[in-house]
C-alpha positions as CSV (number, residue, x, y, z in Angstrom):
1,M,11.6,-96.4,-81.5
2,N,9.8,-94.7,-78.3
3,T,8.4,-97.4,-76.1
4,T,5.8,-94.6,-75.2
5,T,4.2,-94.4,-78.4
6,L,3.6,-98.2,-78.2
7,T,2.4,-98.2,-75.0
8,A,-0.3,-95.3,-75.8
9,L,-1.7,-97.1,-78.6
10,A,-1.7,-100.4,-76.6
11,E,-5.1,-99.4,-74.9
12,P,-8.1,-100.6,-77.4
13,N,-9.8,-97.0,-76.4
14,R,-6.8,-94.3,-77.3
15,L,-5.9,-96.7,-80.5
16,H,-10.0,-96.1,-81.9
17,I,-9.0,-92.4,-81.0
18,I,-6.7,-92.5,-83.3
19,E,-8.3,-94.1,-86.0
20,L,-11.2,-91.7,-85.9
21,I,-9.2,-88.8,-85.9
22,R,-7.3,-90.5,-89.0
23,D,-10.2,-91.1,-90.9
24,R,-12.3,-87.6,-89.4
25,G,-10.1,-85.2,-89.3
26,P,-9.5,-83.1,-86.2
27,L,-12.1,-83.1,-83.7
28,T,-13.0,-82.4,-80.8
29,I,-13.4,-83.9,-77.1
30,G,-16.9,-84.1,-77.4
31,D,-17.4,-85.5,-80.9
32,I,-14.6,-88.1,-79.8
33,A,-16.9,-88.6,-76.9
34,N,-19.8,-89.0,-78.6
35,R,-18.7,-91.2,-82.2
36,L,-17.3,-93.8,-80.0
37,E,-19.8,-93.7,-76.9
38,L,-17.6,-93.3,-74.1
39,N,-17.7,-90.0,-71.6
40,Q,-16.1,-86.5,-71.8
41,P,-14.2,-87.3,-68.6
42,Q,-12.6,-90.8,-70.2
43,T,-12.4,-89.2,-73.1
44,S,-10.2,-86.3,-72.0
45,K,-7.8,-88.5,-69.5
46,H,-7.4,-91.1,-72.8
47,V,-6.5,-88.0,-75.3
48,R,-4.2,-86.4,-72.2
49,V,-2.5,-89.8,-72.1
50,L,-2.1,-89.3,-76.4
51,H,-0.5,-86.1,-75.8
52,E,2.2,-87.1,-73.4
53,A,3.2,-89.5,-75.9
54,G,3.5,-87.0,-78.6
55,L,0.8,-88.5,-80.4
56,V,-2.0,-85.6,-80.6
57,E,-1.8,-81.7,-80.6
58,V,-5.0,-80.4,-78.2
59,Q,-5.5,-77.1,-80.0
60,P,-7.8,-74.8,-77.8
61,A,-10.7,-73.0,-79.3
62,A,-13.0,-71.0,-77.3
63,N,-14.0,-73.1,-74.7
64,R,-13.5,-76.5,-76.6
65,R,-10.2,-78.5,-77.2
66,I,-9.4,-79.6,-81.1
67,I,-7.7,-82.5,-81.5
68,K,-5.4,-83.7,-84.4
69,L,-3.1,-86.0,-85.2
70,R,0.7,-85.5,-85.1
71,T,2.5,-86.9,-87.8
72,E,6.3,-87.5,-86.6
73,P,5.6,-90.3,-83.9
74,F,3.6,-92.4,-87.2
75,Q,6.5,-91.8,-89.0
76,E,9.3,-93.0,-86.7
77,L,6.9,-95.8,-85.9
78,D,6.6,-96.6,-89.8
79,H,10.7,-96.3,-90.0
80,W,11.1,-99.0,-87.0
81,I,8.5,-101.5,-88.8
82,E,10.1,-101.6,-91.9
83,S,13.0,-103.0,-89.9
84,F,11.4,-105.9,-89.4
85,R,9.6,-105.9,-92.9
86,S,12.9,-106.3,-94.7
87,M,13.8,-109.1,-92.5
88,W,10.8,-110.9,-92.9
89,D,11.0,-110.3,-96.8
90,D,14.4,-111.8,-96.6
91,R,13.3,-115.3,-94.6
92,L,10.1,-115.3,-97.0
93,D,12.6,-115.3,-99.9
94,R,14.4,-117.9,-98.5
95,L,10.9,-120.2,-97.8
96,D,9.9,-119.7,-101.5
97,E,13.6,-120.5,-102.9
98,Y,13.2,-123.6,-100.7
99,L,9.6,-124.8,-101.2
100,R,10.7,-124.0,-105.2
101,D,13.6,-126.6,-104.8
102,I,11.2,-129.1,-102.7
103,Q,9.1,-128.9,-105.6
104,G,11.5,-129.3,-108.0
105,R,12.2,-132.6,-106.4
106,D,9.4,-133.8,-106.5
107,S,8.7,-133.6,-110.0
108,S,12.0,-135.4,-110.9
109,E,10.6,-138.1,-109.0
């Protein structure tokens, strides 16, 4: 798991950019800035960080830049999170068994 991904997503504006592109599809810097009420230089800096982290692609189109998500880093993040899911599933299963044991003891008294 690449910590650069988490670092890039930790900043709220960058996370909002990712969510916006996820929901709306590829957007220009201007579209992102307008929808999130950010100025264009600020948006460009955030997009640059996301691009350097490998989370987005920047495709030139005439005098605009189209920003779209790359799927690979999010698949990698999902696999990393999955390793924690299985750990928590095991712990929750043991908690469920424990609670059933306690309830069984209480009802037999």
